[in-house]
N, C-alpha and C positions, 0 to 999 in steps of 0.2 A: 486538649488543655481545657476544655469547659470542665471535663470530668477533674481535672486535679485540683479546679477551683474547687468544686463543690464539696471534695474529699476534705481539702482543708478547711472547710467551715464545720464540716460533718464532726473530723477531729477534734476542734476545739471544742465542740459540743460535748462531745464523747468524754474528754479528758475532766473539765469539770464536772460533769452530772455524773460520773463515776465516783467525785472526789467531794459532792454536794452534801453526801452525812456528815463528813466528817469537819468540812468547812461551815455548815451551820451548826455543829455542834461548838465549834470554836469563835463562831463569829455573831453567832444567834441570827435575827431576821435581817440582820445590816446584809447581809448577803446579797439580798434582792436587792437593795440597794447601790452595792457594789457592781453588781450582775448589769443593772441597769447603766449604770454608768459605764462600765466597758462597753457596755453596747452603743451608747452614744458615743462616746469615744472615737468607736468602731466606724460609726455612719457619719461622723465628723470627717475621719479620716478618707475613708471610702469617697465620700463626694470630692475631697482636695485631688485625691490620684483621677478622678473621672475628669475633673475639669483642668488638671495640669497636664494627663497624658493623653492626649484625644488617641483614638483607633486601640489597638490592641497593644501596644507598648506600654500600656498601664500592667497591664496582668501581673507580670512578676511582683510588682508593687501593693497589688492586690492580694496577694496571698498570705501576707502578717495579718493585715487588716482584717481579712475574712478570719483567720484563726481567733483574734482578738474577738471579732464578734459571735463567734460559733462560743468561746469562752464566755462570752456573757450570757447569752442564750442559756445555757448547761446552768450558770448560776440562777437564774432568774425561775426556772419552769418547775424544778422538783421542789424545791424550797416554797414556792409560790402557790403550787397545789396543796402540799401541806398544811401550809398556814389557813387557805382558803378551807380545805377540809375539816380542820382542828375546831372550827367554829359550827359547825353541823352535828348535828345528831347522829349515831348510828341507826336509828332508824330512817332516818329520812336520806340517810346517803343507799342504804338498803332498797328504799319505796322509788326513789325518783332515779337510781342510777340508769336505767334502762331506757330515760327520758331523757335525762341531760347527757350520756356519753356523747350520743351521736350530734347532739348538739354544739357540744363543745368542741369536737372533734372539726364540724362545718365550720365553726366560728375563728377556730384556728387556721384551715385552711384556706377560709376566704381571705382570712389576714394577710397569710404568706403570700398568695398569689397576687393580691395588691400589690403588695411590697415587691414582689417580682416584675411586675408591671411596670411600675413607676422607675427599679432601677433598668429595666431593658428601655423604657422611655427615654430616659436621661442617657443611656449608653449609646443608642441609637443618632439620638440628638448632636452628641459629638462626634459618631463617626461621620456624618453627613458632615458637619460642621470642617473636619479634617483636613489638613491641606494635602493637594495632591500632589504626585511627582511630575516634572514638568514633562510636559507632552503628554500626559495621560489621560483620557478620555472615556467619559462613560456611554458613549453612543456606539454601536454595533460597526 
């Protein structure tokens, strides 16, 4: 089930990142704000699902939420990088690319790991508090 969850997130990202160029041509840099709004709505919905559906009962409700979050990310990342790099001179990109690329990757990976750790901590907290069936025991 966990693979399905991340596949849905990746699918949302894939769909919008593949159409990001066309969306940017039509909407301009507003696409970044729209993507951030979708991502924020997705985070709010995820918190609502996790708080209302303790345990694994909320996973089916998370699938459309994760698709929405992935779509928001896909609308943000490519246009944001293009907007940032548009303001940098070509010589600077060529000179600093070998220095900046690994650091950008590290910061992105660290942010993802921090967000994942927070999500797992919240989910674990809800699982621990989830009501147990009558007669269930944690002791062996």
